[in-house]
N, C-alpha and C positions, 0 to 999 in steps of 0.2 A: 464259793471263792474266798478264800482269805483277804483279809484287810491290809491290803499293801499300800505302804505310804511312800514308798520311795519316790523320788523327783524324775527319776529317768523314766523316760517312756520306750526307751529301747531305740538301736538304729532305725528299724524299720517305722516304729512308731512315730519319730521324728517325720521322718520323708512323707508319711501320710499327713500330718499337721503341716508340714511344707507345702505340699502339696493340695491343701484345702486352702493356707494363705495365698499360693500362687491366682487359685481360682477366685478368691475375692478381689485381690490385686487387680487382676484382669478386667473383673465386673466394674470396677472402680473408676479403671482408665476410663471407660465408656461413659459411665454416668455420671463422673465427676470431671473429668478434662473435657469431654465434649460438651457439655452443658455450661461449664463455667469458662474456657477458655475458646475452643474450635467454633460454638456456634455464636460467639461473640466476634471472633474472626473473619468468618464466614459472612457475617454481616457486613462489615467491614471492607472486606475484598471483592466479595461478590454480590452484594446487594441483599443478601438472604435473609429471611427473618428468623432471630434470635427466639422470638417466642414461640415458634412450631415444635420447638424440639423437646421442653417439657411435655407438652401436648402428646408428642409421638411417643414418647417414654411412657407414658401412661397408658394409651393404647397398647402399645407393645407388651406391658406388662400383664393387661388384661387379657391379650390373647394369650400369653405365656400358661396364664390360670386356668384358662379352657384349657390348652394342651394338657396341663397337669392333671386336670379332673378326669379326661379321658384315658389318658396313657399312664398315670403314675403308678399305678396298680400292677403292668406289665413290666414298669421299669424296676419297681419293688423285689418283683418273683424273677427276674431277669437271671441268667445264668452267669454273666459277667458285668456286674454294676461298674467297674474300673472301667471296662472298655467300652461304655456308654459314655460317662465322664470324660475320658480321652478323646472319645468324638466331639463332644462339646466343646472342648477347650480348642481343638484344630479348627474349627469352623468360627470360633469368637474369633483366630489369629487371622482368618481369612479375611474376615468382615473388616479387621483394624486396617490389615494393609490398604484394603480397599479405601477405608475413609481418608487413609494417609495420604492415597496417590490419584484416586479419582474425583475429578470435579468436573464433572460435563455438566449436569445441572443438580438443582437444589434437591429434586425428587430422588434421584438416585442416590446420594448421598445420606438423606434422612433415611432410604431403604436400607441403604447399610447401617445404620447406626441402630436402626430397630433390630435389624437382625442381629448386630452384635450385641445390643442390649439380651437380646431372647436367648441365644445360647449361653451367652457367660451366667445372666442369672440363672437358668435352669441347672447350668452344670454345676455352678458353685454352690447353690442354695440346695437344691432337692437332691440330686444325684451324690456330690460330694458330703452333703449333709448326713446320706446314708451310711456310707462308708464311715464317718466318723462315730456315729451312733454304733456301730458293729464292732469299731475296734476299742472303742472307749466308754463302754456301756455305764461305769460307774464315776469316770474322770472325764467326761466330755467336757464339762463346764471347763475344766481348767484346760484342757486341749482346746477347745474352741475359744477360750478367754487368748490364747497364743496366737490361733490362727488370724483371730479377727483384729489382730494387731495391723495385718494387710491395711484396714480401713483407715486409720489415723496416720500411717507412715505415707499412703500413697494420698491421701487427700491432703494432709498438711505438708509433708515436707516435699513432697516431688510436685504437686501441682506448681508452685512457682517454677522449678526445672524445667517442666513441661513448657509452660508460660512463655520462659524465656528462649527456649528453642524454638517454637511455634515462630514467633515473631520475628527472631533474627535467621533462622536456618531452612523454616519451611516446616509444612506438617509431617512430610517423611520423617526427618531427621528427629522431630520432636517425639514422634511413636516410635521411632525402632528401637531405642533401648528398651521399652516396655514391652514390645512385642518380643524382643530376644529373649527376655525372662520367662516369658510366658511360653517360649520353645523349649526352654529348659526345664519348665513344669511338665511339659507334654512326655519330656523324656523320663524325668522323675515317676510319672503315673506310668509308663508303661513298662518300666525297668524294678520298681521297687513297690510298688501297691500293688495289695491284692485285696479280694472283696473280705475276707475273714483273714484276722492275723494266725490262725492255724492253718493256712494254706499256705505260708511260708515258716513253718517252725515257731513261731511267736505264740505269742498269750494275751488275751483282751486285760486292757489298762497296765500291761506287761508285768502281769501277777504271774508269778510263777508256782504259787502254792499249791498246784494240782499237776497230776500227771499229764504227759501230751496224749496219752491215749483217752485219758477223761476229758481233757479240753476238744479232741476230734470228736468225739461223740455228743460232745455238748453241740458244736459246733453243727453235726448233721442232724440233730435233732433240731435246732431252732428254724434251719433251713425248711424242713418239712413243716414245720409248725406254722410258718409264716403264710403258708400256703392257703393255709383252713383258719387264719386269723378269724376272731368274733368278730374283731372291730372293723368290720366292713365299711363302705361308705355310707350306707343307710345308718347303720349303728353309730358310727363317727358324729353323725351330722345332726343326730337325734340327742348327743348327750349336751347338756346345759353347760357344763363345766369347760368342754371343749370349746365353746363359742365365749365365755369369759375369758380362757386364755389367750385364745386366738384373736381376738379382736384389740385386747390390750396389746398383744404382741404385734398387731399391724400399725395400731397407733404409734407406738415408740417407733418404729421403722418410719412410719409415714413423716415424724416430726424430725427425727434424726437424718435421713437422706434428705429429705425435703430443705433442710436448713445446709446441708452439705452439698449440695446442689446447687446452691445458690451462694456460695460461701464470701466468694470474691464481689458480689453486688452486695452483700450483707455489710462487710467490711468498707464497702466504697458508697455507702451511706454519708458518710464523712469522709471526702476526698482528702482533705487535707492530713486529716489523721492518719488515714491509709496509706498514703504517699509517706507518712513519717513512720508509721508503726507498724504497715502491713506484713512486712517480713518476719517482726518478731510476733506480731498473732498469730503467723503461719506456724511458727515455731512452737509455741502455745498450745496450739490447736493438736499438733502432733506428741507433744508430753503428755497433756491432760488425757488425751483420749488413748493412748496408750497405756498408761497407768490405769485409766478406768476401765479397760478393755480386759487388763490381767488381773485387777483385784476384783472387779465383779465375776469373772470367772473361779477366781479361787472361794467368795462368797458363794455361789451359786453350788461349788461341790461340796462345800462343809456345812452350808445352812441351808440349800433348797433353792430351787429356781424361784419359787413364788417370792422367797425375800430379798433375793436379788433383784426382781423385777419391781417390787414393791420401792426398792432403794432408788431404782431407775423412775417410776413414775414421779417420785418427789424431786428428783432432780428437774425432770421436764417442767414440773410445775414452778419451782422457783424460778428457771430459766426462762417462763413466759413472764412472770412479774416483774423480773430484772431489765429484761428485753424489751418491756413495755415501757420502761422509764427513756424520757427523750435525753439520753445523755450517748456518747461514745462507750464511755468507758464501761456503763451499766450494761450497754449491748453487747459487747464482747466479753463481758461476763457470763451475761446468757448463753451467748454463742458457746463459750466454756463449756458450760454446764451441759447444754446437751451433747458434748465430745465426748464425756464423761461415759456414757452408755451407747454412743455411735456405733464401735463394734460389736458390744455385746447384744445388742437389738437383733443382729442376726444371729449369734450364739442361743438366744435363747429359743429360739423354735426348735433345734435340736433337741436343746436339753428339756424343755417341757414335753416334748413328746417323748423321749427317752425316760423319763425321771417317773412320769406318772403313770405308765403303760408297762405291759411286760414286755421282754426284750423282743420275742416274736412277734408282738403286736408293735413295736415302734417304726418300722418301716410303714405299715398300714396307716398308721395314724399319722407320720411325718407327712406321707403322701397327701394328705389332705390339709394337715394344719399348714404347710407350707404356702399353697396357693392362696387359702383364705386369707393369711395374714399378708401376702403381697400384694393381694387386690386393694387392700386398705393402704398398704404402703405406695401403692401406684399412684395414688392421688397426692401423696404428699410434695414431691417437685412442682407441680402443676399449681397447688395450692399457696405454697410457698410464695411461688414467681407470681400468680394473681392476685394475690393480696400486698407483696411487697413492691411491686410495680405500679398498680392501680391505687392502692391507701398508702403503702409504707411498709417498711419490713419491720418498724417498732410495731406495729398492728398485726404484723403476723406471727411476732412473738406472742402476741395475749392470746391469739387463737391457740397456740402451741401449750398454752399455759392451761386453758380451758378444756383442752384433749386431754392434758395429763390429770386434770382432776376425774375426767370420766375415765380415764383407764386406771386410775387407782382404785375406784370405786368397783370396777370390774372383776380386780385380780384379788378384792379383798372378797368378794363374792365367792370366787374360786375356790373347791374343796375335792384335795386330792382323797378324802376318805369316800366322799360320794363317787368318785370316779373307781375305786376299789369294789365298792358295793355294785356299781352297775357291772364292774367287770365278772363279779362272782354270777350276777343274774343272766348275763349272757353266755357264761361258761355253763353252766348249769343245764340252761336249756338245749346248748350245743351236745350234751353227754360229756363234757370235757371234765378234768378237775379244775375244782376251783381254789384249791390251796394257792395260798402267795407264794411267789416265786422269791 
């Protein structure tokens, strides 16, 4: 396939990116809004425990990981992955309406929260991530860099709007605008999205340097090759570089998601500063995170996923050092540095699996990389909350810095050349061509 440098992804391609962005957006609504605002509101109004919410989040992500390990292979080889993603989004929206309207008891609300996290997380990371990889095998970094703008926009810019509506108009009016956008996402998925671009007359990466017949033949060949991928669960878990990469990705997700889940509590360490500059801080979170998500996506596409991950690890280390200093400005700067890779951390799991493995092997590897990184990420909100509330949020940043050092060491040990060597060995043992694709 020729090297197409056009910026445009084509109309259908943009619809796929928008669909992925809305998936991320819906997940953040449950993860950030529920943990930052509604958990506190429920504690104030109903006497429930806000501290239980991060724990339920962690347990839910772990259950989701078990689900993915058992069923991911079936999802990867399903005839209609798009349809599965739409189903998960519909179930997520139903849970959201429940969280906004049902207040019979704390256990029921926590159950709806858990289900909302479960469906939105698997839908936007595993299922939609496969679609992104199949539509943009070479430009997935840029595509996901745009889609992950949903993280900072939702967490930074829209969190304050949700909070204002929640405490003045009630939970239903707070959730309703966000759930209506999710419903629009469902319509986009049903009407415009396909498993492969060739199924609607488009080309991967919007590259038209091949005939439609050639693209169709490539798609059919890839669909068949997916069924016999040499990167089985056993072979993937045996690969040392898989672990170097996924543990690093899990750490980046845990630190960024953990901090964003406690965003208002971190800023409120200095109540007077928060009251005076809280809105400005939220705006800065949005702007810097948007720039970081997009720019790291461009670095990913141009220089490779490993380079982009190394940069993110350095930001995590510096963030930890600055956040550890007992000063409100240093704390905010440390938080903003985490925002740089907040959206890209989810992007990296797709890029990592798509860049260092063959196209036909991407879904199989991604189906394992996603749950492994997620199980590490699951402990992020609980870790930041436990350290923050018991010892202090400055100390939580110190732990983030240490984790950043560990992540940097691991990603430096990661070797794409060793993956290619292992891939050739597996393919030769299976009687398949070991030529690089």
